[in-house]
C-alpha positions as a Markdown table, in Angstrom:
| # | Residue | x | y | z |
|---|---|---|---|---|
| 1 | Met | -15.4 | -5.9 | -19.3 |
| 2 | Asn | -11.9 | -5.4 | -18.1 |
| 3 | Val | -9.5 | -4.1 | -20.7 |
| 4 | Asn | -5.7 | -4.8 | -20.6 |
| 5 | Tyr | -4.5 | -1.4 | -21.7 |
| 6 | Asp | -0.9 | -2.5 | -21.4 |
| 7 | Lys | -1.4 | -5.2 | -24.0 |
| 8 | Glu | -3.3 | -2.8 | -26.3 |
| 9 | Leu | -0.3 | -0.5 | -26.2 |
| 10 | Glu | 2.1 | -3.4 | -26.9 |
| 11 | Lys | 0.0 | -4.3 | -30.0 |
| 12 | Ile | 0.3 | -0.7 | -31.3 |
| 13 | Ile | 4.1 | -0.6 | -30.6 |
| 14 | Gly | 4.5 | -4.0 | -32.3 |
| 15 | Gly | 2.9 | -2.7 | -35.5 |
| 16 | Ile | 5.0 | 0.5 | -35.9 |
| 17 | Asp | 7.2 | 1.1 | -38.9 |
| 18 | Arg | 10.2 | 2.8 | -37.2 |
| 19 | Ser | 11.3 | 4.3 | -40.5 |
| 20 | Ala | 8.2 | 6.5 | -40.3 |
| 21 | Pro | 7.3 | 6.6 | -36.6 |
| 22 | Pro | 3.8 | 8.0 | -35.7 |
| 23 | Arg | 3.7 | 11.4 | -34.1 |
| 24 | Leu | 2.6 | 11.2 | -30.5 |
| 25 | Leu | 1.5 | 14.2 | -28.3 |
| 26 | Leu | 2.1 | 12.9 | -24.7 |
| 27 | His | 0.5 | 14.8 | -22.0 |
| 28 | Val | 3.0 | 15.0 | -19.2 |
| 29 | Cys | 2.0 | 15.6 | -15.6 |
| 30 | Cys | 5.6 | 15.8 | -14.2 |
| 31 | Ala | 9.1 | 14.7 | -15.1 |
| 32 | Pro | 9.2 | 11.7 | -12.7 |
| 33 | Cys | 6.1 | 10.1 | -14.2 |
| 34 | Ala | 7.4 | 10.8 | -17.7 |
| 35 | Thr | 10.6 | 8.8 | -17.2 |
| 36 | Ala | 9.1 | 5.4 | -17.1 |
| 37 | Cys | 6.7 | 6.3 | -19.9 |
| 38 | Leu | 9.4 | 7.6 | -22.2 |
| 39 | Ala | 11.5 | 4.4 | -21.5 |
| 40 | Arg | 8.6 | 2.5 | -23.1 |
| 41 | Leu | 7.8 | 4.9 | -26.0 |
| 42 | Ala | 10.8 | 6.9 | -27.0 |
| 43 | Asp | 12.3 | 4.4 | -29.5 |
| 44 | Ser | 8.9 | 3.8 | -31.2 |
| 45 | Phe | 7.2 | 7.2 | -31.5 |
| 46 | Asp | 8.1 | 10.7 | -32.6 |
| 47 | Ile | 7.2 | 12.3 | -29.3 |
| 48 | Thr | 6.2 | 15.8 | -28.2 |
| 49 | Leu | 5.6 | 16.3 | -24.5 |
| 50 | Tyr | 2.7 | 18.5 | -23.7 |
| 51 | Tyr | 2.7 | 20.2 | -20.3 |
| 52 | Ala | -0.9 | 21.3 | -19.6 |
| 53 | Asn | -1.7 | 21.1 | -15.9 |
| 54 | Asp | -4.1 | 23.8 | -14.7 |
| 55 | Asn | -4.9 | 21.5 | -11.7 |
| 56 | Ile | -1.6 | 22.6 | -10.1 |
| 57 | Thr | -3.0 | 25.3 | -7.9 |
| 58 | Asp | 0.3 | 27.0 | -6.9 |
| 59 | Ala | 2.1 | 28.8 | -9.7 |
| 60 | Asp | 5.5 | 28.3 | -8.2 |
| 61 | Glu | 4.8 | 24.5 | -8.0 |
| 62 | Trp | 3.6 | 24.5 | -11.6 |
| 63 | Gln | 6.8 | 26.2 | -12.7 |
| 64 | Lys | 9.0 | 23.9 | -10.6 |
| 65 | Arg | 7.5 | 20.8 | -12.2 |
| 66 | Leu | 7.8 | 22.4 | -15.6 |
| 67 | Asp | 11.5 | 23.1 | -15.0 |
| 68 | Glu | 12.0 | 19.4 | -14.3 |
| 69 | Val | 10.3 | 18.5 | -17.5 |
| 70 | Tyr | 12.7 | 20.8 | -19.4 |
| 71 | Lys | 15.6 | 19.1 | -17.5 |
| 72 | Leu | 14.4 | 15.6 | -18.5 |
| 73 | Thr | 13.9 | 16.6 | -22.1 |
| 74 | Glu | 17.5 | 17.9 | -22.3 |
| 75 | Ile | 18.8 | 14.6 | -20.7 |
| 76 | Ile | 16.9 | 12.6 | -23.4 |
| 77 | Asn | 18.0 | 14.7 | -26.3 |
| 78 | Asp | 21.6 | 14.9 | -25.1 |
| 79 | Gly | 21.8 | 11.1 | -25.3 |
| 80 | Arg | 22.0 | 10.5 | -21.5 |
| 81 | Phe | 18.7 | 8.7 | -21.1 |
| 82 | Glu | 18.6 | 4.9 | -20.9 |
| 83 | Thr | 16.3 | 4.7 | -23.9 |
| 84 | Gln | 17.5 | 6.5 | -27.0 |
| 85 | Pro | 14.7 | 8.4 | -28.8 |
| 86 | Ile | 13.9 | 7.6 | -32.4 |
| 87 | Arg | 13.5 | 11.3 | -32.9 |
| 88 | Pro | 14.4 | 14.2 | -30.6 |
| 89 | Val | 11.7 | 14.8 | -28.0 |
| 90 | Gly | 9.9 | 18.1 | -28.2 |
| 91 | Leu | 8.1 | 20.0 | -25.5 |
| 92 | Gln | 5.1 | 22.3 | -25.7 |
| 93 | Val | 3.6 | 24.2 | -22.8 |
| 94 | Arg | 0.1 | 25.4 | -22.2 |
| 95 | Gln | -0.1 | 28.6 | -20.2 |
| 96 | His | -1.1 | 28.1 | -16.6 |
| 97 | Cys | -4.6 | 29.1 | -15.6 |
| 98 | Ala | -5.7 | 27.5 | -12.3 |
| 99 | Glu | -9.0 | 29.2 | -12.6 |
| 100 | Arg | -10.0 | 26.8 | -15.4 |
| 101 | Phe | -9.5 | 23.9 | -13.1 |
| 102 | Phe | -11.6 | 25.5 | -10.3 |
| 103 | Gln | -14.4 | 26.1 | -12.8 |
| 104 | Ala | -14.2 | 22.5 | -13.9 |
| 105 | Ala | -14.3 | 21.3 | -10.3 |
| 106 | Gln | -17.0 | 23.7 | -9.2 |
| 107 | Gly | -19.5 | 21.8 | -6.9 |
| 108 | Leu | -17.1 | 18.9 | -6.6 |
| 109 | Glu | -14.8 | 20.3 | -4.0 |
| 110 | Gln | -15.8 | 17.8 | -1.3 |
| 111 | Glu | -15.6 | 14.8 | -3.5 |
| 112 | Arg | -13.2 | 12.0 | -2.5 |
| 113 | Glu | -9.8 | 11.9 | -4.2 |
| 114 | Gly | -10.2 | 9.7 | -7.3 |
| 115 | Gly | -13.9 | 10.5 | -7.7 |
| 116 | Ala | -16.0 | 12.9 | -9.8 |
| 117 | Arg | -13.6 | 15.8 | -9.3 |
| 118 | Cys | -10.7 | 13.8 | -10.8 |
| 119 | Arg | -12.9 | 12.8 | -13.7 |
| 120 | Gln | -13.4 | 16.4 | -14.5 |
| 121 | Cys | -9.7 | 17.2 | -14.1 |
| 122 | Phe | -8.8 | 14.3 | -16.5 |
| 123 | Met | -11.3 | 15.6 | -19.1 |
| 124 | Leu | -9.9 | 19.1 | -18.8 |
| 125 | Arg | -6.2 | 18.1 | -19.3 |
| 126 | Leu | -6.8 | 15.4 | -21.8 |
| 127 | Gly | -9.1 | 17.7 | -23.7 |
| 128 | Asp | -6.4 | 20.3 | -23.9 |
| 129 | Ala | -4.0 | 17.7 | -25.2 |
| 130 | Lys | -6.5 | 16.5 | -27.8 |
| 131 | Ala | -7.1 | 20.0 | -29.0 |
| 132 | Tyr | -3.4 | 20.7 | -29.5 |
| 133 | Ala | -2.8 | 17.4 | -31.1 |
| 134 | Glu | -5.7 | 17.8 | -33.5 |
| 135 | Asp | -4.7 | 21.3 | -34.5 |
| 136 | Asn | -1.1 | 20.2 | -35.2 |
| 137 | Gly | -1.5 | 17.0 | -37.1 |
| 138 | Tyr | -0.5 | 14.3 | -34.6 |
| 139 | Asp | -1.4 | 10.7 | -35.1 |
| 140 | Tyr | -1.9 | 9.8 | -31.4 |
| 141 | Phe | -2.3 | 11.6 | -28.0 |
| 142 | Gly | -1.8 | 10.0 | -24.6 |
| 143 | Thr | -0.8 | 10.7 | -21.0 |
| 144 | Thr | 1.8 | 9.8 | -18.4 |
| 145 | Leu | -0.8 | 9.8 | -15.7 |
| 146 | Thr | -1.5 | 6.1 | -15.9 |
| 147 | Val | 2.0 | 5.3 | -14.3 |
| 148 | Ser | 0.7 | 6.5 | -10.9 |
| 149 | Pro | -0.8 | 3.9 | -8.6 |
| 150 | Tyr | -3.0 | 6.7 | -7.3 |
| 151 | Lys | -4.7 | 7.3 | -10.7 |
| 152 | Asn | -7.5 | 5.2 | -12.2 |
| 153 | Ser | -6.1 | 3.9 | -15.4 |
| 154 | Ala | -9.4 | 2.7 | -16.7 |
| 155 | Leu | -11.0 | 6.1 | -16.2 |
| 156 | Leu | -8.1 | 7.8 | -17.9 |
| 157 | Asn | -8.3 | 5.5 | -20.9 |
| 158 | Glu | -12.1 | 5.8 | -21.1 |
| 159 | Thr | -11.8 | 9.6 | -21.1 |
| 160 | Gly | -9.1 | 9.5 | -23.8 |
| 161 | Lys | -11.2 | 7.2 | -25.9 |
| 162 | Leu | -14.2 | 9.5 | -25.7 |
| 163 | Leu | -12.0 | 12.3 | -27.1 |
| 164 | Glu | -10.4 | 10.5 | -30.0 |
| 165 | Thr | -11.4 | 11.1 | -33.6 |
| 166 | Asp | -11.0 | 9.2 | -36.9 |
| 167 | Ala | -7.8 | 11.2 | -37.6 |
| 168 | Leu | -6.4 | 11.4 | -34.0 |
| 169 | Lys | -6.2 | 8.2 | -32.0 |
| 170 | Trp | -6.0 | 7.8 | -28.2 |
| 171 | Leu | -2.9 | 5.9 | -27.1 |
| 172 | Pro | -4.1 | 3.3 | -24.5 |
| 173 | Ser | -1.7 | 2.7 | -21.6 |
| 174 | Asp | -1.4 | 1.4 | -18.1 |
| 175 | Phe | 2.2 | 2.5 | -17.5 |
| 176 | Lys | 2.1 | 1.2 | -13.9 |
| 177 | Lys | 2.3 | -2.3 | -15.3 |
| 178 | Arg | 5.7 | -3.9 | -15.7 |
| 179 | Asn | 6.9 | -2.1 | -12.5 |
| 180 | Gly | 6.4 | 1.2 | -14.2 |
| 181 | Tyr | 5.9 | 3.2 | -11.0 |
| 182 | Gly | 9.0 | 1.5 | -9.5 |
| 183 | Glu | 11.0 | 2.4 | -12.6 |
| 184 | Ser | 9.8 | 6.0 | -12.3 |
| 185 | Ile | 11.2 | 6.2 | -8.8 |
| 186 | Arg | 14.5 | 4.6 | -9.9 |
| 187 | Leu | 15.0 | 6.8 | -13.0 |
| 188 | Ser | 14.0 | 10.0 | -11.0 |
| 189 | Ala | 16.7 | 9.2 | -8.5 |
| 190 | Lys | 19.3 | 8.4 | -11.2 |
| 191 | Tyr | 18.7 | 11.7 | -13.0 |
| 192 | Gly | 18.2 | 13.8 | -9.9 |
| 193 | Leu | 14.6 | 14.8 | -10.6 |
| 194 | Tyr | 12.3 | 16.5 | -8.1 |
| 195 | Arg | 9.5 | 14.3 | -7.0 |
| 196 | Gln | 6.3 | 15.9 | -5.6 |
| 197 | His | 4.0 | 14.2 | -3.1 |
| 198 | Tyr | 0.6 | 15.3 | -4.3 |
| 199 | Cys | -1.1 | 15.6 | -7.7 |
| 200 | Gly | -1.1 | 19.4 | -7.6 |
| 201 | Cys | -4.6 | 20.6 | -6.7 |
| 202 | Val | -5.3 | 22.2 | -3.4 |
| 203 | Phe | -7.8 | 19.5 | -2.6 |
| 204 | Ser | -5.3 | 16.6 | -3.0 |
| 205 | Gln | -2.7 | 18.6 | -1.0 |
| 206 | Ser | -5.1 | 18.9 | 1.9 |
| 207 | Ile | -5.4 | 15.1 | 2.3 |
| 208 | Gln | -1.7 | 14.4 | 2.4 |
């Protein structure tokens, strides 16, 4: 059965009491993807961005993308973003360890992009987000990855749903809807954010 994850998100947003916004840990893959997602969420949730991306093979690239996430966070909290946050946006960073990704992808190196290797990558990163959110009392966890037209939103949502608990809910999304990807390009240009051209792992880089 096809699920409209965008409509599921809208139902959740529609039921929020903004005097007591739920705490959301939002896994962020990069600043450009985060722009369109935050435009949808920042005035409804108490958001902490969670940068956990061991799939980014090159340490310099990992740091470059993180620097852009810091830049975007400052733009939002300084009041320069198009959507004003209901609470200041936080940022937490998981120490980079590319070896964890290579262990997760072992035996899947030759898989097509978007296949079994990506499934393992999603489980690794969303699992990291779930663990941090659970340990720190968040109400929801989610990801910016569904804004990309190159990422399988159904697979991402299925993975997140598998990880949720009674106390910690997965936030369903399909941020590419409502021209989300187009908005991410526009907002990235507006705020001068670096846009990369591959997801981060050496396997995706080799097919560009």
